[in-house]
N, C-alpha and C positions, 0 to 999 in steps of 0.2 A: 770935940774939935773936928773940923773937916780935914780931909786928907791934905788939901792944899795948905791949910793952916799948920798941920803937923810937919809937912815938908818944909814950909817956910821957917819953922822953929829950928830946923837943922840947917838953915841957910841954903836950901835947895829951891831954886826958882823954876817953876813949871808953868807952862801955858795951859789955859783952860782945856783945850782940845786934848792935850796929853793927859791931864788929870782925869778927863772923862774915860779914857781908855784904861787907865789904872783902876778907876772905880769899877768898870765893867769886869776887869780881871779879878778884882777882889770878890765881887759877887759870884763870878764863876768858881773861884776856889771854895767859897763858903757854901754854895748851893749845888756842888757837884754830886752826882748820884754815887760816886765812890769817894772815900776819904782822902782828900788832898791836903788838908791842914787841920790841926787840932786847935788853932787859934780862934779867938773871937774877932769881930770886925776891927775894933780899935787896935788889937794886937797885931793883926795882919798889916795895918797901916804902918806900925812901927817896925815889927819884926820881920816883915817880908819886903814891903816897898821901900821904906826909909833905909833899912839895913842894907839892901842891895845898892841904893843910890849914893849913900854917904861917901864911901871910899872912891866912887867913880867921879866925884868932883875933882879929885887929884889924878885920876887915871882914866881918862876917857877912852872909849872903844870905837874905832872907826873902820873896822875891817871884819872880815868873816871870822866868826868865833864858834867854838863848840861848848856845850854844857853837858858834862858827863854826870849821869845820875840825876837828871832834871826833875823827876817826880812830876809834880803839877806845873812844871815850867819855871821853877825857881832855881837860879836867878835869870835864866835865859830869856824869858818873855819880857821881863822888865828891862833888861839890857837892850833888847831889840827895839822896844818902844822908845826908850830914852834916846838912842843914837841912830834910829832907823837903820840898824845894822843887820846884815844877813847872818844867820846862825844855823847850826845843826844841833838839835836837842836829842840827847840819847838817854834811853831808859830801858831797863830789862823787863818792865811790867807792861804788858800789852794793853791792859785796860786803861792805864794812865796815858799812854801814847794816843790811844783812840779817842779818849774824851778830850784831851788837850788839842788834838787836831781840829775838833769842832770849833773851839775858841779861836785858834790860829787862822782857820779858813774864814770864819765870820769876820774877823778883824783885818784880814788880808795882810798879815804880818809876813815878812820875808824869812820865814823859818822852815827848815826841813826837819821832820820828826822821824827818828829812827828807833825802831824796836829791836834792841839787841843788847847782849851783854858787852860791856866796854872791853873786857879782856879778850873777847873774840874779835870785835869790830876793829880794834887797834892794830890787828895784824893784816887788815885788808888795805891794799894799795890806795884805794879811793880815799881813805881816811887817815892813814898813817903819815904823820909829818905834814899835814895839810893846813893847819890852823895857826894863825898868829896869836890868838887868845884862846886859852882853854880854861873854862870855869868849872868849879865844883863847890858844892855847899852841902854840908851835913850828910856826906856819903860814908866816910870811914876815917880812921885816924891817919895822920899824915903819911907814914911809910907806905901804907896800902893805897891811899888815894893818889899818891905821887906815881906809883907804878901803873895805876889805871889811867892817869891823865897825861903823863909826860910823852908817851909815844904818839899822841895826837898832835903835839906841838912841833912846829917847824923850828929849825935853828934860827935864832934871833927873835923867837916868839916868847910867849909868857904862859906859865901856869898860874892861875889866880884862884886862891882858896879863901873862902869865908870860914873863919874859925871863932871859937868862943874863948872864955877866960883862961883855959888851960893850953893855949897855943904854944907857949914857951916850952912846956914839957914835951909836947908833941914834936916841936921843932928840934929839940935836943936829941930825940930818938930818930931823926930823919936825915942827919948829915951823910951817913953812909949811903942811904937810898938816893940822895941827891947826886952824890958822886957817881954812883953806878948808872943812873938814868940820864946823866948829861945835863943836870940842872945846877944853877947857882942862885943863892939868895940875893934878890935885888933890893927889896924894901919891905917893911911891915907898916901898915897904916893902922894905928890903934884908935878906937873911938868907943863911945858909950851911948847906948840908946836911952831915950827919956824914960823908958820902962825899967832902967837900971842895969841891963845886961852889958857887960864889957865884951867888946868884939875886936877882931883883928882881921885885916885883909892882907894876906901874905902873897907877895909878888915874887915869883921865881922865874929866872931867865933861862931859856933853853940855849945852852952853849955848845952842846955836842949831840950827835944822833944817839938815840936810845938803842942799846944792843938789841938785835933781832929777837932774842929769846924772851924779851919782856914786852908786854905783861905775861906772866905765867897764868895758869888756871887759878880760879879764885880760891879754891881750897888750899893751894900752895901759898898764895899771897897771905891768906889768913893764918895758916899754921906756921909759916916761916917768913915773917915780914922782913924786908931788907933793912939792915941796920945792925 
């Protein structure tokens, strides 16, 4: 099946020019000189493109966003293409940021790429509390990823997490972290890919400022997760 047919099977309508950009992005991921994905082409269609877009049918993004731990641009590149949204993509691996910049520049996407550790960048005034939407996918378990993402979100904004089938267990371990970091659970969009994976898009609302001490250094986050 073509990418357009696959997206149509998920009831996602996409114009041809948008499909063409997604196709070029898939080729970029598959042919990168560094490892950006372990998926085959058809898997990328489902597990990267469709997986990003399915929950956004119910939760569109129309303002500046951040993608923490973007790796090869997932989900930030797809979010930007879909909504023509300005975004800041953050990753701690310089090689990934440099290679991703080539694609972003070539496609003229409205994205800023930042090479930095999230726990450091979140303490800088230029980034702290500056985003209405903060995405993260496949970075860490929820208590840790919430500490890394919440400080970037402004009050009234959202932390948006893509999670797998164990999301309920992760959420159960995250209530204390949410309370400390100024977050409240908004909604969970559950869905299933045609490849069989059960997925969840967790929407957390930023209701209070995150205390200045967070995020901590990553070794502290890992050794003593909030909760």
